[in-house]
C-alpha positions as CSV (number, residue, x, y, z in Angstrom):
1,M,-6.2,30.2,-51.9
2,R,-2.8,28.6,-51.3
3,K,-2.5,30.5,-48.1
4,C,-5.9,29.3,-47.0
5,L,-5.1,25.7,-47.9
6,H,-1.7,26.0,-46.1
7,H,-3.5,27.4,-43.0
8,I,-6.1,24.6,-43.1
9,S,-3.4,21.9,-43.5
10,A,-1.4,23.4,-40.5
11,V,-4.6,23.4,-38.4
12,L,-5.4,19.8,-39.3
13,L,-1.8,18.7,-38.7
14,A,-1.9,20.3,-35.2
15,F,-5.2,18.7,-34.5
16,C,-4.0,15.3,-35.5
17,S,-0.9,15.7,-33.5
18,L,-2.9,16.7,-30.5
19,I,-5.3,13.7,-30.9
20,F,-2.3,11.3,-31.3
21,S,-0.6,12.7,-28.2
22,A,-3.8,12.5,-26.2
23,V,-4.5,8.9,-27.3
24,F,-0.9,7.9,-26.5
25,L,-0.9,9.4,-23.1
26,L,-4.4,8.0,-22.2
27,G,-3.2,4.6,-23.4
28,N,-0.4,4.6,-20.9
29,A,-2.6,6.1,-18.1
30,M,-5.4,3.5,-18.4
31,P,-5.0,0.1,-16.8
32,E,-5.3,-3.2,-18.7
33,Q,-8.2,-4.3,-16.5
34,F,-11.3,-2.8,-14.8
35,S,-13.8,-4.4,-12.4
36,V,-17.5,-3.8,-12.4
37,V,-20.1,-4.9,-9.9
38,S,-22.6,-7.4,-11.3
39,G,-25.5,-5.5,-12.8
40,Y,-23.5,-2.6,-14.1
41,D,-21.5,-1.8,-17.3
42,L,-18.2,-0.1,-17.4
43,K,-18.4,3.7,-17.6
44,L,-15.6,6.3,-17.2
45,N,-15.7,9.9,-16.4
46,G,-14.4,12.6,-18.8
47,A,-13.6,12.3,-22.5
48,V,-13.0,8.5,-22.5
49,R,-16.0,6.5,-23.7
50,V,-16.4,2.7,-23.4
51,N,-17.6,0.6,-26.3
52,S,-18.7,-2.9,-25.2
53,Q,-20.3,-3.9,-28.5
54,N,-17.8,-6.7,-29.2
55,A,-18.8,-8.3,-25.9
56,R,-22.5,-8.1,-26.9
57,K,-21.7,-9.7,-30.3
58,M,-19.7,-12.6,-28.7
59,S,-22.4,-13.4,-26.1
60,S,-26.1,-13.4,-26.2
61,T,-26.1,-12.2,-22.6
62,P,-26.0,-8.4,-22.1
63,V,-22.9,-7.3,-20.1
64,V,-25.1,-5.9,-17.3
65,K,-26.6,-9.4,-16.8
66,L,-23.2,-11.3,-16.6
67,S,-22.7,-13.2,-13.4
68,P,-19.7,-12.6,-11.0
69,G,-16.6,-14.3,-12.2
70,S,-17.4,-13.5,-15.8
71,S,-15.3,-11.1,-17.9
72,Y,-15.5,-9.4,-21.3
73,S,-13.4,-7.1,-23.5
74,A,-14.2,-3.4,-24.0
75,S,-12.7,-0.7,-26.2
76,L,-11.8,2.6,-24.8
77,Q,-12.2,5.5,-27.2
78,L,-11.4,9.3,-27.0
79,F,-14.7,11.1,-27.4
80,G,-16.2,7.8,-28.7
81,L,-14.3,8.3,-32.0
82,F,-10.5,7.6,-31.6
83,P,-9.5,4.1,-30.3
84,I,-7.2,4.2,-27.2
85,K,-6.9,0.5,-26.2
86,D,-8.9,-2.6,-25.4
87,V,-9.3,-3.6,-21.8
88,T,-10.6,-6.6,-19.9
89,V,-13.6,-6.0,-17.7
90,K,-14.1,-8.4,-14.8
91,V,-17.5,-8.8,-13.2
92,V,-17.4,-9.0,-9.4
93,D,-19.8,-9.3,-6.5
94,A,-20.9,-6.2,-4.7
95,T,-19.0,-5.9,-1.4
96,T,-20.0,-3.9,1.7
97,V,-17.5,-3.1,4.4
98,I,-17.4,-1.1,7.7
99,P,-15.3,2.1,7.2
100,C,-13.3,2.6,10.4
101,G,-10.9,5.5,10.8
102,I,-9.9,4.3,14.3
103,P,-6.3,4.2,15.5
104,F,-4.8,0.8,16.1
105,G,-1.5,-0.4,17.5
106,I,0.7,-2.7,15.4
107,K,3.1,-5.2,16.8
108,M,5.0,-6.9,14.1
109,Y,7.7,-9.7,14.2
110,T,9.8,-10.3,11.1
111,D,10.4,-13.5,9.1
112,G,14.2,-13.5,9.6
113,V,16.1,-10.3,10.3
114,L,16.5,-7.3,8.0
115,V,20.1,-6.1,7.2
116,V,19.9,-2.3,7.8
117,G,23.5,-1.4,7.7
118,M,27.2,-2.4,7.3
119,S,30.1,-1.2,9.4
120,D,33.8,-2.2,9.5
121,V,35.1,-4.1,12.5
122,D,38.4,-2.9,14.0
123,T,40.7,-6.0,14.1
124,P,44.4,-6.4,14.9
125,D,44.9,-6.4,11.1
126,G,43.0,-3.3,10.5
127,P,39.3,-2.6,9.6
128,K,37.4,-5.6,8.0
129,N,33.8,-6.3,7.1
130,P,33.3,-10.1,6.5
131,A,29.6,-9.8,5.6
132,K,30.2,-7.1,3.0
133,S,33.2,-8.9,1.5
134,A,31.1,-12.1,1.1
135,G,28.5,-10.1,-0.9
136,M,25.8,-9.3,1.7
137,K,23.9,-6.1,1.1
138,V,21.7,-3.7,3.0
139,G,18.1,-4.8,2.4
140,D,18.9,-8.5,2.5
141,V,16.9,-10.7,4.8
142,L,18.9,-13.1,6.9
143,L,16.9,-16.2,7.4
144,K,19.2,-18.9,8.9
145,I,22.8,-19.2,10.2
146,D,24.2,-22.8,9.9
147,G,20.7,-24.1,9.4
148,K,19.3,-22.4,12.5
149,S,16.4,-19.9,11.9
150,V,17.0,-16.4,13.2
151,N,14.2,-14.0,14.0
152,T,15.8,-11.6,16.5
153,T,18.9,-9.6,16.8
154,E,19.7,-11.5,20.1
155,Q,19.7,-14.8,18.2
156,V,22.1,-13.5,15.6
157,A,24.5,-12.0,18.1
158,G,24.5,-15.2,20.2
159,I,25.2,-17.6,17.3
160,L,28.0,-15.4,16.0
161,E,29.7,-15.1,19.3
162,K,29.4,-18.8,20.0
163,A,30.8,-19.7,16.5
164,G,33.9,-17.5,16.9
165,S,36.2,-17.8,13.9
166,K,34.3,-20.8,12.4
167,T,33.2,-20.4,8.8
168,M,29.4,-20.4,8.8
169,S,26.6,-20.7,6.2
170,F,24.2,-17.8,5.9
171,R,20.8,-18.2,4.2
172,I,19.8,-14.9,2.6
173,R,16.6,-13.7,0.8
174,R,17.1,-10.9,-1.7
175,D,14.4,-9.7,-4.1
176,N,12.4,-12.9,-3.4
177,I,15.4,-15.1,-4.3
178,T,16.9,-17.3,-1.6
179,F,20.6,-18.3,-1.6
180,D,23.5,-19.2,0.7
181,M,26.8,-17.5,1.4
182,R,29.7,-18.6,3.6
183,F,32.1,-16.5,5.7
184,S,33.6,-16.3,9.2
185,C,33.4,-13.5,11.7
186,V,36.3,-11.4,13.0
187,K,37.1,-10.3,16.5
188,S,36.7,-6.7,17.4
189,V,39.6,-5.3,19.4
190,N,37.4,-2.6,20.8
191,E,34.5,-4.7,22.1
192,N,36.3,-8.0,22.5
193,C,33.6,-10.0,20.7
194,W,33.1,-11.7,17.3
195,K,31.3,-9.6,14.7
196,A,30.2,-10.0,11.1
197,G,30.2,-6.3,10.3
198,L,26.4,-5.9,9.8
199,W,23.4,-4.3,11.6
200,V,20.1,-6.0,11.7
201,R,16.5,-5.2,12.8
202,D,14.0,-7.7,13.9
203,S,10.6,-6.1,14.7
204,S,8.4,-3.0,14.5
205,A,5.7,-1.3,16.5
206,G,3.6,1.8,15.9
207,I,0.2,3.3,15.5
208,G,-1.8,3.6,12.3
209,T,-5.4,3.9,11.2
210,M,-7.7,1.0,10.4
211,S,-9.4,1.6,7.0
212,F,-12.2,-1.0,7.1
213,F,-13.3,-4.5,8.1
214,I,-15.5,-6.9,6.2
215,P,-18.5,-7.9,8.4
216,G,-19.1,-11.6,8.6
217,K,-15.6,-12.4,7.6
218,N,-13.8,-10.4,10.4
219,V,-11.0,-9.4,8.0
220,F,-9.5,-5.9,8.4
221,A,-7.4,-3.6,6.3
222,G,-5.3,-0.7,7.4
223,L,-2.5,1.8,6.5
224,G,-2.9,1.6,2.7
225,H,0.9,1.1,2.4
226,A,3.4,-1.4,3.7
227,I,5.3,-1.1,7.0
228,C,8.9,-0.5,5.9
229,D,12.2,-0.2,7.6
230,V,13.0,3.4,8.5
231,D,16.6,3.1,7.4
232,T,16.4,1.1,4.2
233,G,12.8,1.7,3.0
234,D,12.4,-2.0,2.4
235,V,9.2,-3.8,3.3
236,L,9.6,-5.7,6.6
237,P,9.0,-9.4,6.1
238,L,6.2,-10.5,8.3
239,A,6.5,-13.7,10.4
240,S,3.7,-12.9,12.9
241,G,2.1,-10.0,14.6
242,E,-1.0,-8.6,16.2
243,I,-3.1,-5.4,16.4
244,V,-4.3,-3.8,19.6
245,S,-6.5,-1.0,20.6
246,A,-4.9,2.5,20.7
247,R,-5.7,6.0,21.8
248,I,-4.4,9.3,20.5
249,Y,-3.2,11.7,23.2
250,S,-1.7,14.6,21.3
251,V,-0.9,16.0,17.8
252,V,2.4,17.4,16.4
253,K,1.2,19.8,13.7
254,G,2.7,19.4,10.3
255,I,4.4,22.2,8.5
256,S,6.1,22.5,5.1
257,G,9.2,20.3,5.2
258,E,8.4,18.7,8.6
259,P,5.7,16.1,8.7
260,G,3.6,16.1,11.9
261,E,2.4,13.1,13.7
262,L,-0.3,11.6,15.9
263,R,1.0,10.6,19.3
264,G,-0.7,7.9,21.2
265,G,-0.3,4.6,23.0
266,F,-1.5,1.0,23.1
267,E,-4.3,0.2,25.4
268,G,-6.5,-2.9,26.1
269,G,-6.0,-6.3,24.7
270,S,-5.5,-7.8,21.3
271,L,-7.9,-6.9,18.5
272,G,-6.6,-9.5,16.0
273,N,-3.7,-11.0,14.2
274,L,-1.7,-9.8,11.2
275,S,-1.5,-11.9,8.1
276,I,-0.1,-9.6,5.4
277,N,2.3,-6.7,5.4
278,G,2.1,-5.8,1.7
279,E,2.4,-3.0,-0.8
280,T,-1.2,-1.9,-0.3
281,G,-1.3,-2.1,3.5
282,V,-1.6,-4.4,6.5
283,Y,-4.3,-7.1,6.7
284,G,-5.4,-9.8,9.1
285,T,-8.3,-11.2,11.1
286,L,-10.2,-9.7,14.0
287,N,-11.0,-11.5,17.2
288,K,-13.5,-8.9,18.2
289,T,-15.4,-6.1,16.3
290,P,-13.6,-2.8,16.9
291,M,-16.7,-0.6,16.3
292,A,-20.3,-0.7,15.3
293,S,-21.2,1.3,12.1
294,K,-23.3,1.1,9.0
295,P,-22.0,-1.1,6.1
296,M,-21.0,0.8,3.0
297,P,-20.4,-0.4,-0.6
298,V,-16.8,-0.4,-2.0
299,A,-16.4,1.8,-5.1
300,M,-14.6,0.5,-8.1
301,K,-11.9,2.8,-9.3
302,Q,-13.9,4.2,-12.3
303,Q,-16.6,5.3,-9.8
304,V,-14.2,7.7,-8.0
305,K,-14.4,11.2,-9.3
306,T,-12.7,14.6,-8.6
307,G,-14.6,16.8,-6.2
308,H,-15.8,16.8,-2.6
309,A,-15.4,13.8,-0.3
310,K,-15.1,13.0,3.4
311,M,-12.2,11.5,5.4
312,L,-12.7,9.6,8.6
313,T,-9.9,9.9,11.0
314,T,-9.1,10.2,14.7
315,I,-7.0,13.0,16.1
316,K,-8.0,12.7,19.8
317,G,-9.0,9.6,21.8
318,S,-10.3,6.7,19.9
319,T,-13.4,8.0,18.1
320,P,-13.2,9.0,14.5
321,Q,-14.6,12.2,13.0
322,E,-15.6,13.2,9.5
323,Y,-13.6,15.9,7.8
324,D,-14.1,17.6,4.4
325,I,-11.5,17.0,1.7
326,R,-11.3,17.4,-2.1
327,I,-10.2,14.7,-4.5
328,E,-8.0,16.7,-6.9
329,Q,-6.8,14.0,-9.2
330,V,-7.8,10.4,-10.0
331,R,-5.1,8.2,-11.5
332,Y,-6.1,4.8,-13.1
333,N,-2.6,3.7,-13.9
334,D,-1.6,0.5,-12.0
335,S,2.1,1.4,-11.9
336,S,1.8,3.0,-8.4
337,P,-1.0,1.1,-6.6
338,T,-0.8,3.3,-3.4
339,R,-0.9,6.7,-5.2
340,N,-4.2,6.5,-7.1
341,M,-5.6,9.9,-5.9
342,V,-4.3,13.3,-5.0
343,I,-6.4,14.7,-2.1
344,V,-6.5,18.1,-0.5
345,I,-7.7,18.8,3.1
346,T,-10.3,21.6,3.0
347,D,-11.7,21.2,6.5
348,Q,-10.6,24.2,8.6
349,R,-11.0,22.3,11.8
350,L,-8.5,19.7,10.8
351,L,-6.1,22.2,9.2
352,E,-6.0,24.2,12.5
353,K,-5.3,21.2,14.6
354,T,-3.0,19.1,12.4
355,G,-1.9,21.3,9.5
356,G,-3.3,18.7,7.1
357,I,-2.2,15.1,6.7
358,I,0.2,13.8,9.4
359,Q,1.9,10.5,10.3
360,G,-0.5,8.1,11.9
361,M,-3.4,9.1,9.5
362,S,-2.3,6.5,6.9
363,G,-5.3,4.3,6.3
364,S,-7.9,6.9,7.1
365,P,-10.9,6.0,4.9
366,I,-12.3,8.3,2.2
367,I,-16.0,8.4,1.5
368,Q,-17.7,9.8,-1.6
369,D,-21.4,9.5,-2.7
370,G,-22.1,7.0,0.0
371,M,-19.3,4.6,-1.0
372,L,-15.8,3.8,0.4
373,V,-13.5,5.0,-2.4
374,G,-10.1,4.9,-0.8
375,A,-7.7,5.6,2.1
376,V,-5.0,8.1,2.8
377,T,-1.4,6.8,2.2
378,H,1.2,9.6,2.0
379,V,1.6,13.3,2.7
380,F,3.3,15.9,0.4
381,V,6.2,16.8,2.6
382,N,6.4,20.4,1.3
383,D,2.6,20.9,1.5
384,P,0.9,18.9,4.3
385,T,-2.6,20.0,3.1
386,K,-2.1,17.6,0.2
387,G,-1.4,13.9,0.0
388,F,-1.9,10.6,-1.9
389,A,-4.6,8.0,-1.4
390,I,-5.1,4.4,-2.6
391,F,-8.3,3.1,-4.2
392,A,-10.4,1.0,-1.8
393,E,-10.8,-1.5,-4.6
394,N,-7.0,-2.2,-4.4
395,M,-7.2,-2.8,-0.7
396,L,-10.3,-5.0,-1.0
397,K,-8.5,-7.3,-3.4
398,T,-5.8,-8.0,-0.9
399,A,-8.3,-8.3,2.0
400,N,-10.1,-10.9,0.0
401,T,-7.0,-13.1,-0.2
402,V,-7.1,-13.2,3.7
403,S,-10.7,-14.4,3.4
404,L,-9.6,-17.1,1.0
405,Q,-6.8,-18.2,3.4
406,Q,-9.4,-18.6,6.1
407,Q,-11.5,-20.8,3.9
408,T,-8.6,-23.0,2.7
409,P,-8.0,-26.0,5.0
410,A,-4.5,-26.6,6.3
411,A,-2.6,-29.3,4.5
C-alpha cells in the first residue's frame, strides 16, 4: 500500500511540475496584448484556451459586438483549467491590403552620417585618433559640426579640412540621446590633410520586395526588417528616400553557409517616397499603383497556424509567382517582432532555382487561408530552405502610422 501511495505521489508531483513548467513557459511566450477584428472573439490554436467571462460581466455588450477602438481583458488558461496570464484584447477594424511580392529599388539618404569605423591617423607625433579619444563610438550618428548639419561624407570631409586644427563642436546621437562633444583634428603626414580618425557612411541603395500596399491610402510596406549598415548592423537613420521600379535579371543560388541573392537593377521612374526605416520594415507613400490585384484581409497573429501556406515572390523580371511553403512554428512573443514564424520552402521549382530563401526576397508576402499572414525577413544561413517571417499584423501597425501622418495637417 505504501509503495502504491509513494508511486501515486511521485506521479502527481511529476504532473504538477510539468503543468507548472508549461504554465511558466507559456506565460513568457504569450504577448500582453492581442488584437481582434470587430465581430470576432479571441481564439487561440493548441492547448491554450481563452476565457472572456470577466469582460462579459463588466459590460452588457458581448465582446463580439464591441466596436473598433474598444478593448477588454481575457484570461488565458492551459486546457481551460490552469491560469496562464491575463491579456488585453483590442478591437480593430478589418483591413484589406494588396499583397505584392514585386521587386522594388530603394534609394535612401540618412539623417546625419553614421560612424562605421575608427582608424588612427599617422601624425608627426605618432598615431592619434581625436574622435575616439573624445569618446565617439562606432554606431554613433553625426548630426552637426559647429552647428552645420551634415548628411554626406563630402560635407564632413570639407568641414574638417577647412577647420584645420581648430577645436570644433560635434553633435552626436547615440541610442536616441543627443549630445555634444568637442575636439580638433590632426594632420595626416601620409595624406597631407586634416582628419578626425573616423569613417562615416551617408546613404544606401538596394533591391528588396514590396510586401503590400493599402488601397485608397496609397501606403506601402516592404522588407519586413530595417535597412541596416553592413558594417555596424545599426539601423540607418532616414532623412529622405524614394522607391523605384526594379527588375530581377539573375539569381545566385543559396547554399549552406553562403546566402544567395537576387540580382537586378532599377528601371523606370519613382514609385513613391520613403517615410520610415524601422524595425519592422520600410514604409512610405506611393505616387502610382505598382500592380493590380485582389484585396485580401490581414490576419491577426492568433489566426496564423502551422501548416501549408503560399509565398509571393519574384525571381525573374518583375512579375511575382506563388510558391508553396510550410509554416513550421508560430511565435507570439513580442520580444522579436521580425521573427514571428519559422517557415520552410517546400516548392521544388523555387528550391531548384534559388536553393530556398535568398537576399532580395525579404518582404515577400505569405498567404494562408485567403489572408495575408506575414512576410519573409531572414534566412537560416546554414539551411537556406528555412527562414524567419514577420506577422503581417506587425507591419500593418507601422503602415497605419504613415496613414495617420498623411491625415495630420502640418504645423
